[in-house]
C-alpha positions, 0 to 999 in steps of 0.5 A: 098419296095426296089424299092420304097426306091431307086426311092425316093430318087433318087428323093430327089437327083434330086429335090436337085441338086445333082451332083455324079462328076464332070466329066460327068457321060458318059458309055464306050459305048457312042460312038457305035452309029452314029449320025444318028443312034442317032437320029433314035432310040431316034426318035422312044422315043420321038414319044413313049412319046407322044402316051402314053400321047395321041397326035396326031401323023398323026396330021400337027404340031405333026407328026414332033415332033420325028425328031425334037426332036430327032435331037435337043439333038444330034445336039444341047443342047446334041452335048456337049458329044461328044468331037468331037466337043471340040473347039480347043483353041489354045494359044499364045504367051503373047507379050503383058507381061498384067501382070493384069486379063482377063474378060470375063463377060455376056457370055450367058449358055443355058445349060439342067438340068440333073433331069429333062432335062429342060434348065438352062439359065444365064451368065457367067464370067470367068477371068484368069491372064496369065502364059505366055499365052493368048487364044482367047476371043471366044475360052472362048465362046465356052468353056463355049458353049462346057459343056453348051451343055451336060446335066448338074449340074451348080456345075460340069459345073463350076468346068470345064469351070474352069478345061480347062482353066485351061489346056489351059493356063499351070495355075491354074490363072482362075476363074468362076462364074456362075448366071442361072435360073433353070427352074425346079424350074421357070417352076414346083415344088416350080414354084419359077420364080424370084429366080436363081442360082449362083455356082463360082470355083477360082483358084489359084491366085483366092482364095487370098481374094484381087484377088476374090473381083478384079474379083466380081468388075468387074464382077458388072461393069456397060458395056452395051453400 
């Protein structure tokens, strides 16, 4: 009964979209294997899952699936687990003396729910107020992409993006809002295809009502060209 009770607790945590830490939970030996060794191991696991489900892996359409999935896990959708893939974010002097907020909106988010390993798809809106340095615009997109490419909880993803930019820019004045659909809600369980999840993290001046409202107003602007 104790094991069943514990499993029920884990399932409840996942269904309620509860995260355990602002840092992605990683084992100390996470990088003991090379990427190729990880692919070989995952490939066998995927093959076992498919065979357990009764699929015929001698079929031309299926026989390459274990290797494709393993490569996708390691080199694509979970590549953000490897700190070697963290984007370098060089900063520059704010020579224009631009003192207002800079907003990068509608950054595409492709992530994976860590509870069911199903996609999270949406948009991130990121802003900061310069403390004397600026960062290249594309680097903001790359930071979002890096932290998205791992099993995630949206709340944690939002916090990680803000913390990284605060460190890069040496300022607390950073904000992020993410609006995303979770296929663990949209395609299974309740199967609510219309709902989305909105999370936010406000640092420094963005905790002030007026600054936060200005940022949210920018997000609402129609910038379709």
